N, C-alpha and C positions, 0 to 999 in steps of 0.2 A: 503493499500500500504504499510504502517511502516514495517509491519511485513514478505512483502518478501524484504526487505530491510536485515531486520535482517537475513534471512533465507539463504539469497544470500552472507553475507558475515564472516567467521568462526570467532567463538568467541575469547576473549583473551585467555581463558581457552584451546580452541582447540589449539589455536596456540602455545599455550606454552607448550601442551602434543606432538606437531609435534615434537617440537622445540628439546624437553627432547628425545624422539624416536631416532632423527636421531642423536643427541650427547651420546646418549648411544651406538649406530651401531656405530661410528665413532671412539671412545674408544675401545669399543671390536676390531675393525678392527689395530687399533693403537698398542692394547695388545698384541697382535697376532706377532706384527713385534718384540717382546720384546722375544717371547716364540722362543726358538730352533727351527730350522728346521727338518720335522720328517723323522727319519732314518731308520731303518729296526727295527721292535717291538723286543728286545729282549726273552720279557715275554710274556705268556697273558694277563699279569694285563696292559704292557704299552702298548698295543693293544687296549685294549678296550679304554686306555684313549686317544687314536689318533683316533680314530674310535669315540669318543663321543665326541670331540673338531671338528673334521669335520663336524658332524649332527648338531651339535649347531650353526656352524657359518654357516652353510646351510641357517638352520632357520631363523636364523638374517638377509640374506641375502634378504630373499624373502619377509621382510616385509616392504619393501621401498614399 
């Protein structure tokens, strides 16, 4: 029965892993507030940067 109790409660390592993941997401979202708002891209390089940033933010937001 002891092993059932251990399986039901997340380990300290799992708790720290979850905390770090949440902290990283929070920091990424906070950093986004420091980036200037997206405007009309002046060239293809700037457009690629905006598209990449949007894709990364979508992936990060879906990891919760």
